PASEBA-1860 file (N, C-alpha, C; in nm, 3 decimals):
! residues 254
1> MPNNASTH> 0.090/-0.115/0.001/0.016/0.000/-0.006/0.098/0.127/0.007 ~ 0.065/0.216/-0.065/0.126/0.340/-0.100/0.166/0.426/0.050 ~ 0.263/0.461/0.088/0.292/0.520/0.191/0.411/0.635/0.189 ~ 0.368/0.744/0.149/0.468/0.871/0.116/0.498/0.939/0.248 ~ 0.447/0.910/0.365/0.440/0.981/0.484/0.577/0.956/0.553 ~ 0.655/1.048/0.621/0.774/0.989/0.675/0.722/0.944/0.814 ~ 0.790/0.876/0.875/0.756/0.829/1.004/0.834/0.869/1.128 ~ 0.942/0.934/1.120/1.027/0.986/1.210/1.087/1.126/1.162
9> ADEGELRP> 1.095/1.213/1.277/1.159/1.337/1.232/1.287/1.320/1.314 ~ 1.378/1.252/1.256/1.493/1.226/1.305/1.593/1.293/1.241 ~ 1.758/1.272/1.275/1.841/1.342/1.199/1.850/1.286/1.040 ~ 1.821/1.173/1.035/1.830/1.139/0.890/1.691/1.194/0.797 ~ 1.584/1.226/0.862/1.487/1.298/0.799/1.529/1.436/0.775 ~ 1.587/1.509/0.867/1.625/1.645/0.898/1.762/1.675/0.854 ~ 1.773/1.600/0.722/1.939/1.620/0.654/1.971/1.771/0.630 ~ 2.095/1.787/0.620/2.133/1.912/0.607/2.104/1.961/0.457
17> LSARSVVL> 2.100/2.079/0.407/2.061/2.113/0.267/2.181/2.172/0.195 ~ 2.209/2.110/0.079/2.307/2.148/-0.015/2.279/2.300/-0.050 ~ 2.379/2.371/-0.128/2.364/2.491/-0.195/2.234/2.479/-0.283 ~ 2.225/2.384/-0.374/2.109/2.366/-0.463/1.984/2.364/-0.389 ~ 1.982/2.295/-0.268/1.830/2.254/-0.212/1.816/2.386/-0.136 ~ 1.919/2.474/-0.073/1.888/2.601/-0.049/1.792/2.720/-0.134 ~ 1.887/2.706/-0.255/1.831/2.791/-0.380/1.685/2.758/-0.386 ~ 1.661/2.624/-0.418/1.537/2.580/-0.472/1.432/2.593/-0.383
25> SMLLGLHP> 1.465/2.573/-0.243/1.352/2.600/-0.118/1.344/2.733/-0.100 ~ 1.411/2.822/-0.126/1.405/2.975/-0.118/1.305/3.002/-0.249 ~ 1.345/2.973/-0.360/1.263/3.035/-0.478/1.131/2.981/-0.484 ~ 1.122/2.856/-0.430/0.983/2.783/-0.441/0.898/2.868/-0.337 ~ 0.949/2.922/-0.248/0.842/3.005/-0.132/0.820/3.142/-0.178 ~ 0.885/3.206/-0.292/0.868/3.314/-0.341/0.771/3.364/-0.443 ~ 0.702/3.454/-0.461/0.609/3.486/-0.574/0.630/3.620/-0.607 ~ 0.685/3.632/-0.735/0.753/3.551/-0.837/0.867/3.479/-0.807
33> PELPVKDL> 0.895/3.343/-0.847/1.001/3.270/-0.790/1.114/3.306/-0.851 ~ 1.200/3.420/-0.824/1.318/3.483/-0.886/1.376/3.576/-0.817 ~ 1.511/3.569/-0.809/1.611/3.642/-0.749/1.711/3.702/-0.837 ~ 1.786/3.819/-0.837/1.894/3.857/-0.874/2.019/3.763/-0.818 ~ 2.139/3.750/-0.884/2.235/3.666/-0.823/2.293/3.742/-0.694 ~ 2.299/3.864/-0.714/2.355/3.953/-0.590/2.256/3.948/-0.468 ~ 2.125/3.912/-0.490/2.048/3.853/-0.374/2.034/3.754/-0.330 ~ 2.051/3.655/-0.411/2.079/3.517/-0.371/2.226/3.512/-0.281
41> VRNVEPFG> 2.330/3.569/-0.341/2.426/3.562/-0.255/2.401/3.605/-0.104 ~ 2.344/3.735/-0.090/2.311/3.759/0.050/2.204/3.689/0.122 ~ 2.127/3.603/0.063/2.022/3.530/0.129/2.092/3.396/0.154 ~ 2.187/3.339/0.100/2.258/3.214/0.150/2.351/3.234/0.237 ~ 2.384/3.365/0.271/2.517/3.370/0.361/2.467/3.315/0.505 ~ 2.367/3.341/0.544/2.323/3.292/0.678/2.325/3.144/0.710 ~ 2.337/3.052/0.581/2.321/2.921/0.592/2.489/2.867/0.581 ~ 2.582/2.959/0.556/2.734/2.914/0.549/2.749/2.887/0.392
49> IAGSTLRA> 2.682/2.903/0.313/2.727/2.891/0.175/2.785/3.010/0.120 ~ 2.925/2.980/0.077/3.006/3.104/0.017/2.960/3.126/-0.139 ~ 2.990/3.239/-0.159/2.943/3.296/-0.290/3.007/3.220/-0.405 ~ 3.122/3.170/-0.408/3.168/3.084/-0.507/3.103/2.957/-0.518 ~ 3.079/2.895/-0.393/2.990/2.776/-0.396/2.854/2.782/-0.468 ~ 2.796/2.895/-0.424/2.663/2.940/-0.481/2.652/2.947/-0.634 ~ 2.756/3.023/-0.667/2.758/3.043/-0.835/2.804/2.933/-0.899 ~ 2.885/2.810/-0.847/2.894/2.684/-0.915/2.754/2.625/-0.912
57> ALSRMVAA> 2.687/2.631/-0.796/2.546/2.535/-0.805/2.479/2.601/-0.893 ~ 2.466/2.743/-0.909/2.352/2.783/-1.010/2.393/2.751/-1.171 ~ 2.513/2.740/-1.178/2.572/2.723/-1.322/2.510/2.594/-1.342 ~ 2.524/2.480/-1.225/2.462/2.335/-1.272/2.334/2.319/-1.269 ~ 2.265/2.419/-1.191/2.131/2.411/-1.201/2.067/2.473/-1.341 ~ 2.144/2.575/-1.381/2.088/2.602/-1.522/2.099/2.513/-1.624 ~ 2.227/2.427/-1.614/2.259/2.327/-1.709/2.160/2.209/-1.687 ~ 2.108/2.204/-1.578/2.033/2.063/-1.529/1.867/2.108/-1.577
65> GDLRRADA> 1.855/2.229/-1.610/1.714/2.273/-1.622/1.650/2.306/-1.520 ~ 1.693/2.309/-1.401/1.613/2.359/-1.281/1.599/2.526/-1.299 ~ 1.680/2.577/-1.331/1.659/2.743/-1.329/1.669/2.786/-1.477 ~ 1.617/2.905/-1.493/1.627/2.987/-1.631/1.702/3.114/-1.580 ~ 1.810/3.156/-1.648/1.873/3.280/-1.625/1.839/3.382/-1.731 ~ 1.809/3.520/-1.687/1.777/3.623/-1.780/1.877/3.751/-1.734 ~ 1.980/3.798/-1.795/2.089/3.865/-1.759/2.134/3.821/-1.620 ~ 2.120/3.883/-1.485/2.162/3.815/-1.382/2.062/3.776/-1.278
73> VYRLSDRL> 1.938/3.762/-1.334/1.835/3.706/-1.248/1.813/3.560/-1.268 ~ 1.788/3.491/-1.168/1.744/3.347/-1.164/1.608/3.328/-1.137 ~ 1.537/3.251/-1.220/1.404/3.191/-1.179/1.360/3.052/-1.222 ~ 1.280/3.002/-1.148/1.252/2.856/-1.157/1.208/2.821/-1.304 ~ 1.252/2.700/-1.332/1.218/2.659/-1.468/1.071/2.600/-1.478 ~ 1.012/2.598/-1.584/0.866/2.565/-1.590/0.835/2.426/-1.514 ~ 0.925/2.320/-1.542/0.906/2.231/-1.462/0.886/2.225/-1.324 ~ 0.981/2.321/-1.256/0.975/2.342/-1.102/0.869/2.442/-1.071
81> LERQRRQD> 0.815/2.526/-1.154/0.687/2.598/-1.163/0.569/2.502/-1.110 ~ 0.572/2.376/-1.175/0.487/2.294/-1.135/0.493/2.250/-0.981 ~ 0.631/2.222/-0.963/0.663/2.176/-0.809/0.604/2.288/-0.726 ~ 0.622/2.417/-0.762/0.573/2.518/-0.674/0.406/2.507/-0.662 ~ 0.372/2.485/-0.763/0.228/2.483/-0.759/0.183/2.381/-0.659 ~ 0.247/2.252/-0.685/0.202/2.140/-0.564/0.231/2.171/-0.423 ~ 0.352/2.245/-0.400/0.398/2.291/-0.275/0.279/2.397/-0.238 ~ 0.242/2.498/-0.291/0.138/2.589/-0.256/0.012/2.523/-0.217
89> DAVHPETR> -0.037/2.419/-0.305/-0.139/2.323/-0.283/-0.151/2.256/-0.145 ~ -0.015/2.212/-0.110/0.009/2.138/0.014/-0.016/2.231/0.140 ~ 0.000/2.351/0.105/-0.024/2.455/0.232/-0.132/2.507/0.232 ~ -0.206/2.519/0.119/-0.348/2.567/0.124/-0.422/2.496/0.006 ~ -0.472/2.359/0.046/-0.539/2.292/-0.037/-0.697/2.325/-0.035 ~ -0.745/2.325/-0.145/-0.888/2.374/-0.162/-0.982/2.238/-0.149 ~ -1.064/2.278/-0.076/-1.158/2.151/-0.036/-1.303/2.201/-0.030 ~ -1.399/2.110/-0.024/-1.530/2.147/-0.033/-1.614/2.047/0.080
97> PWSGDWEM> -1.731/2.087/0.105/-1.800/2.006/0.205/-1.823/1.855/0.153 ~ -1.789/1.769/0.243/-1.801/1.619/0.199/-1.933/1.569/0.213 ~ -1.984/1.509/0.089/-2.118/1.468/0.067/-2.121/1.294/0.128 ~ -2.027/1.247/0.130/-1.998/1.088/0.156/-1.975/1.037/0.035 ~ -1.955/1.116/-0.079/-1.901/1.017/-0.206/-1.747/1.012/-0.195 ~ -1.712/0.926/-0.270/-1.563/0.910/-0.293/-1.530/0.910/-0.443 ~ -1.406/0.952/-0.485/-1.359/0.938/-0.595/-1.291/0.824/-0.634 ~ -1.314/0.760/-0.751/-1.257/0.642/-0.764/-1.206/0.655/-0.890
105> VVVTATGR> -1.070/0.605/-0.925/-0.997/0.615/-1.072/-0.953/0.460/-1.074 ~ -0.997/0.399/-1.179/-0.964/0.253/-1.226/-0.884/0.265/-1.350 ~ -0.751/0.216/-1.337/-0.659/0.209/-1.432/-0.709/0.109/-1.568 ~ -0.702/0.158/-1.670/-0.759/0.066/-1.786/-0.649/0.047/-1.857 ~ -0.543/0.112/-1.888/-0.443/0.099/-1.994/-0.372/-0.038/-1.953 ~ -0.337/-0.111/-2.057/-0.264/-0.233/-2.032/-0.128/-0.225/-2.120 ~ -0.036/-0.296/-2.094/0.088/-0.328/-2.189/0.194/-0.212/-2.159 ~ 0.179/-0.149/-2.054/0.259/-0.033/-2.020/0.388/-0.091/-1.929
113> GPAERAEL> 0.500/-0.014/-1.966/0.635/-0.067/-1.911/0.647/-0.009/-1.757 ~ 0.753/-0.067/-1.696/0.766/-0.041/-1.566/0.785/0.121/-1.546 ~ 0.847/0.202/-1.614/0.855/0.335/-1.605/0.740/0.404/-1.635 ~ 0.651/0.371/-1.719/0.499/0.423/-1.737/0.420/0.402/-1.613 ~ 0.437/0.279/-1.539/0.339/0.271/-1.435/0.394/0.327/-1.330 ~ 0.511/0.348/-1.300/0.575/0.416/-1.201/0.538/0.570/-1.205 ~ 0.533/0.632/-1.345/0.493/0.755/-1.352/0.368/0.795/-1.298 ~ 0.277/0.687/-1.349/0.111/0.682/-1.328/0.074/0.681/-1.160
121> RGKLTRLR> 0.151/0.601/-1.126/0.138/0.600/-0.966/0.198/0.720/-0.889 ~ 0.298/0.786/-0.948/0.336/0.904/-0.885/0.211/1.017/-0.894 ~ 0.181/1.018/-1.030/0.103/1.126/-1.048/-0.069/1.094/-0.975 ~ -0.123/0.976/-0.966/-0.221/0.938/-0.878/-0.198/0.964/-0.731 ~ -0.087/0.947/-0.685/-0.040/0.971/-0.567/-0.033/1.129/-0.518 ~ 0.036/1.188/-0.605/0.014/1.366/-0.607/-0.126/1.408/-0.601 ~ -0.216/1.319/-0.663/-0.364/1.380/-0.669/-0.450/1.343/-0.522 ~ -0.340/1.289/-0.429/-0.389/1.260/-0.288/-0.489/1.135/-0.295
129> LAELREGV> -0.479/1.044/-0.419/-0.556/0.906/-0.421/-0.459/0.804/-0.354 ~ -0.521/0.702/-0.318/-0.459/0.601/-0.236/-0.515/0.454/-0.307 ~ -0.420/0.371/-0.314/-0.443/0.240/-0.402/-0.521/0.132/-0.299 ~ -0.654/0.116/-0.336/-0.708/0.016/-0.269/-0.668/-0.112/-0.287 ~ -0.660/-0.157/-0.423/-0.593/-0.264/-0.462/-0.535/-0.239/-0.606 ~ -0.455/-0.323/-0.671/-0.379/-0.288/-0.805/-0.476/-0.226/-0.894 ~ -0.453/-0.111/-0.935/-0.528/-0.032/-1.044/-0.640/0.024/-0.996 ~ -0.684/0.016/-0.865/-0.803/0.091/-0.813/-0.760/0.194/-0.705
137> WLRPANLL> -0.797/0.318/-0.740/-0.730/0.437/-0.649/-0.866/0.500/-0.600 ~ -0.870/0.556/-0.502/-0.986/0.636/-0.461/-0.940/0.726/-0.326 ~ -1.035/0.824/-0.316/-1.028/0.926/-0.188/-1.161/0.975/-0.168 ~ -1.178/1.019/-0.048/-1.298/1.093/-0.026/-1.307/1.223/-0.138 ~ -1.438/1.268/-0.182/-1.442/1.350/-0.288/-1.466/1.492/-0.231 ~ -1.344/1.547/-0.159/-1.366/1.658/-0.085/-1.290/1.762/-0.129 ~ -1.203/1.715/-0.239/-1.085/1.814/-0.292/-1.152/1.872/-0.406 ~ -1.087/1.996/-0.414/-1.107/2.081/-0.556/-0.973/2.079/-0.610
145> RPLPDDLG> -0.929/2.016/-0.727/-0.817/2.038/-0.782/-0.830/1.969/-0.921 ~ -0.763/2.040/-1.016/-0.756/1.988/-1.176/-0.715/1.860/-1.179 ~ -0.773/1.777/-1.252/-0.707/1.641/-1.303/-0.640/1.658/-1.439 ~ -0.506/1.585/-1.455/-0.442/1.607/-1.562/-0.503/1.572/-1.701 ~ -0.493/1.645/-1.793/-0.568/1.637/-1.935/-0.543/1.474/-1.971 ~ -0.420/1.419/-1.958/-0.399/1.289/-2.007/-0.445/1.181/-1.932 ~ -0.504/1.194/-1.827/-0.549/1.098/-1.731/-0.655/0.997/-1.801 ~ -0.749/1.048/-1.881/-0.846/0.969/-1.942/-0.796/0.889/-2.031
153> RVAQRYTA> -0.701/0.898/-2.067/-0.623/0.796/-2.158/-0.583/0.686/-2.109 ~ -0.552/0.680/-1.975/-0.513/0.551/-1.922/-0.587/0.497/-1.800 ~ -0.706/0.579/-1.766/-0.773/0.552/-1.649/-0.935/0.605/-1.688 ~ -1.024/0.556/-1.603/-1.151/0.605/-1.603/-1.191/0.644/-1.460 ~ -1.251/0.772/-1.455/-1.306/0.829/-1.330/-1.450/0.793/-1.286 ~ -1.450/0.741/-1.147/-1.612/0.710/-1.109/-1.628/0.801/-0.975 ~ -1.750/0.800/-0.947/-1.779/0.838/-0.818/-1.852/0.736/-0.736 ~ -1.800/0.698/-0.619/-1.866/0.569/-0.562/-1.912/0.595/-0.406
161> RPGRPAPE> -1.972/0.504/-0.350/-2.010/0.507/-0.215/-1.980/0.373/-0.149 ~ -1.846/0.337/-0.107/-1.817/0.212/-0.066/-1.911/0.188/0.047 ~ -1.911/0.031/0.063/-2.022/-0.017/0.170/-1.938/-0.004/0.293 ~ -1.807/-0.043/0.306/-1.723/-0.039/0.412/-1.744/0.111/0.494 ~ -1.743/0.095/0.637/-1.745/0.253/0.689/-1.629/0.332/0.662 ~ -1.664/0.486/0.641/-1.565/0.553/0.558/-1.425/0.560/0.670 ~ -1.460/0.588/0.796/-1.318/0.598/0.901/-1.232/0.482/0.877 ~ -1.293/0.355/0.871/-1.218/0.222/0.856/-1.150/0.217/0.721
169> LAATLWPL> -1.211/0.242/0.640/-1.132/0.258/0.491/-1.034/0.322/0.490 ~ -1.074/0.483/0.528/-0.934/0.581/0.535/-0.810/0.524/0.607 ~ -0.842/0.457/0.722/-0.716/0.389/0.794/-0.673/0.298/0.724 ~ -0.715/0.232/0.641/-0.659/0.147/0.569/-0.590/0.160/0.461 ~ -0.622/0.280/0.399/-0.551/0.352/0.277/-0.431/0.437/0.328 ~ -0.450/0.505/0.439/-0.327/0.577/0.482/-0.277/0.546/0.597 ~ -0.160/0.573/0.624/-0.095/0.557/0.764/-0.100/0.665/0.856 ~ -0.230/0.689/0.907/-0.273/0.843/0.972/-0.222/0.855/1.100
177> AEWADTGR> -0.219/0.735/1.165/-0.138/0.765/1.285/0.012/0.776/1.276 ~ 0.092/0.719/1.189/0.219/0.732/1.177/0.233/0.904/1.104 ~ 0.157/0.911/1.034/0.166/1.058/0.969/0.145/1.190/1.071 ~ 0.047/1.157/1.170/0.035/1.255/1.277/0.160/1.250/1.383 ~ 0.216/1.137/1.401/0.307/1.139/1.503/0.416/1.215/1.464 ~ 0.454/1.181/1.315/0.561/1.244/1.265/0.528/1.403/1.257 ~ 0.412/1.437/1.231/0.379/1.575/1.218/0.400/1.646/1.346 ~ 0.373/1.595/1.475/0.368/1.638/1.584/0.523/1.661/1.627
185> ALLTHVTG> 0.606/1.565/1.587/0.725/1.574/1.620/0.824/1.676/1.544 ~ 0.757/1.709/1.397/0.805/1.816/1.320/0.760/1.939/1.393 ~ 0.645/1.954/1.452/0.613/2.064/1.509/0.678/2.122/1.629 ~ 0.716/2.031/1.701/0.815/2.058/1.825/0.949/2.066/1.774 ~ 1.003/2.022/1.671/1.135/2.043/1.633/1.140/2.192/1.550 ~ 1.043/2.221/1.490/1.050/2.355/1.431/1.034/2.479/1.540 ~ 0.968/2.444/1.639/0.968/2.541/1.749/1.092/2.572/1.833 ~ 1.159/2.453/1.860/1.311/2.454/1.903/1.416/2.494/1.835
193> AGRPSDRF> 1.397/2.501/1.696/1.511/2.543/1.626/1.547/2.671/1.611 ~ 1.664/2.715/1.658/1.701/2.842/1.666/1.794/2.906/1.549 ~ 1.886/2.830/1.505/1.985/2.889/1.396/1.898/2.881/1.274 ~ 1.934/2.973/1.172/1.882/2.979/1.045/1.872/2.862/0.975 ~ 1.991/2.800/0.973/2.014/2.661/0.904/1.921/2.546/0.965 ~ 1.922/2.561/1.082/1.835/2.451/1.142/1.693/2.461/1.124 ~ 1.621/2.592/1.131/1.498/2.625/1.100/1.468/2.595/0.929 ~ 1.579/2.611/0.858/1.555/2.605/0.709/1.522/2.469/0.682
201> TAFAAVVR> 1.627/2.388/0.738/1.607/2.229/0.725/1.491/2.165/0.774 ~ 1.438/2.218/0.904/1.324/2.160/0.966/1.205/2.186/0.877 ~ 1.182/2.322/0.818/1.060/2.357/0.766/1.106/2.289/0.619 ~ 1.193/2.245/0.581/1.189/2.154/0.425/1.139/2.022/0.459 ~ 1.172/1.988/0.578/1.109/1.862/0.608/0.959/1.875/0.635 ~ 0.917/1.993/0.707/0.760/2.009/0.702/0.695/2.012/0.573 ~ 0.760/2.076/0.469/0.666/2.083/0.337/0.663/1.944/0.283 ~ 0.789/1.882/0.285/0.787/1.731/0.237/0.668/1.646/0.316
209> HLLADPVL> 0.666/1.653/0.423/0.556/1.590/0.494/0.404/1.647/0.456 ~ 0.372/1.762/0.446/0.257/1.805/0.403/0.219/1.754/0.271 ~ 0.312/1.758/0.175/0.270/1.684/0.040/0.225/1.550/0.055 ~ 0.248/1.479/0.172/0.190/1.361/0.200/0.054/1.363/0.267 ~ 0.017/1.471/0.315/-0.116/1.487/0.403/-0.227/1.422/0.301 ~ -0.293/1.336/0.323/-0.434/1.301/0.227/-0.533/1.407/0.227 ~ -0.532/1.507/0.336/-0.638/1.614/0.333/-0.781/1.536/0.338 ~ -0.800/1.457/0.423/-0.938/1.395/0.431/-1.027/1.494/0.511
217> PPGLLPPD> -1.149/1.470/0.502/-1.258/1.539/0.583/-1.238/1.522/0.722 ~ -1.275/1.608/0.801/-1.235/1.606/0.969/-1.283/1.470/1.024 ~ -1.413/1.420/0.988/-1.471/1.314/1.052/-1.384/1.194/1.022 ~ -1.306/1.192/0.918/-1.214/1.070/0.917/-1.070/1.083/0.948 ~ -1.027/1.184/1.019/-0.919/1.200/1.094/-0.908/1.148/1.231 ~ -0.796/1.097/1.269/-0.781/1.098/1.423/-0.786/1.226/1.501 ~ -0.787/1.214/1.626/-0.800/1.335/1.719/-0.674/1.413/1.718 ~ -0.685/1.536/1.721/-0.556/1.614/1.735/-0.472/1.623/1.622
225> WPGTPLRA> -0.537/1.597/1.481/-0.470/1.587/1.377/-0.370/1.718/1.328 ~ -0.245/1.702/1.321/-0.163/1.827/1.307/-0.165/1.897/1.183 ~ -0.224/1.856/1.089/-0.218/1.929/0.958/-0.249/2.063/0.953 ~ -0.341/2.101/1.039/-0.359/2.265/1.028/-0.255/2.328/1.084 ~ -0.188/2.317/1.211/-0.100/2.376/1.274/0.024/2.378/1.193 ~ 0.047/2.251/1.138/0.211/2.230/1.049/0.160/2.340/0.932 ~ 0.047/2.358/0.865/0.035/2.455/0.758/0.043/2.582/0.790 ~ 0.006/2.617/0.931/0.007/2.752/0.946/0.145/2.800/1.007
233> AYAAYRRE> 0.236/2.695/1.057/0.377/2.709/1.101/0.445/2.735/0.963 ~ 0.411/2.663/0.874/0.500/2.660/0.742/0.474/2.806/0.653 ~ 0.339/2.837/0.654/0.313/2.972/0.610/0.352/3.075/0.662 ~ 0.381/3.072/0.795/0.417/3.209/0.856/0.588/3.211/0.834 ~ 0.636/3.080/0.821/0.787/3.089/0.788/0.822/3.122/0.653 ~ 0.727/3.085/0.557/0.736/3.125/0.415/0.739/3.262/0.407 ~ 0.626/3.327/0.480/0.618/3.477/0.483/0.733/3.548/0.516 ~ 0.798/3.503/0.638/0.917/3.548/0.689/1.034/3.527/0.587
241> MSDTAHAR> 1.039/3.413/0.523/1.155/3.404/0.434/1.132/3.512/0.302 ~ 1.018/3.522/0.280/1.001/3.605/0.149/1.016/3.753/0.204 ~ 0.963/3.799/0.323/1.007/3.907/0.355/1.147/3.972/0.385 ~ 1.207/3.870/0.446/1.368/3.862/0.460/1.446/3.878/0.322 ~ 1.400/3.790/0.230/1.469/3.786/0.099/1.471/3.939/0.032 ~ 1.336/4.005/0.042/1.300/4.112/-0.031/1.352/4.236/0.059 ~ 1.363/4.213/0.175/1.448/4.334/0.281/1.584/4.334/0.241 ~ 1.634/4.227/0.229/1.785/4.214/0.194/1.830/4.270/0.050
249> AGQEAV> 1.730/4.255/-0.028/1.739/4.317/-0.177/1.705/4.454/-0.166 ~ 1.624/4.494/-0.096/1.588/4.648/-0.075/1.714/4.726/0.005 ~ 1.771/4.645/0.095/1.898/4.704/0.169/2.011/4.719/0.050 ~ 2.018/4.631/-0.044/2.133/4.649/-0.142/2.105/4.749/-0.241 ~ 1.981/4.788/-0.261/1.940/4.886/-0.361/1.935/5.019/-0.289 ~ 1.952/5.032/-0.162/1.968/5.180/-0.128/2.109/5.240/-0.133
END
């Protein structure tokens, strides 16, 4: 059964970030997601990243298609703009009142290779669907999000009302207790982190964890679900990072 949620907020999960990760995390939190190189240099200094290290990383990221450069301004590539949209959705998912219906997606395509199957599984997981059995994916129909245009070529979508009790079914589809335990551990960690590098690393783990939140209707969640406080903490940190980045840019301009 798919399980994208982390189960421990330990040192392995809260791994140090490279220059590439710092730049990407910073730009993913900005709207628009771009900064001049001089502002990037100023903003990565608190994380112990030297200017020469940053410039080497930026060159590699442009070559790899992570960033686009216009004059001395670096901006996320189109591919990573899609990642930013997913990250924004993780922080502010759009929901609607739940009527009891479930979305069900049944994979109908055959003869696909391992890479194609893995790509489809990733796509369905990012839509916050869970696999009941091979080729059958479902979730409560409480989310408002567009579906990929090409999904209809490989699968059929239905509305269903499973006979199994909804809380029991949700508990078999997602590791809810483990997700909640990790979420609470992350909240404790970000509250106690003091150094900029420690906070940056901790909140990077928070956003990865939020991407695995199934965003279920409240009645299907365990008590004290930490999804809302995690989102609030990350949203506040992202505003802080954005304000700081633009303030440093303004200081440079004065």
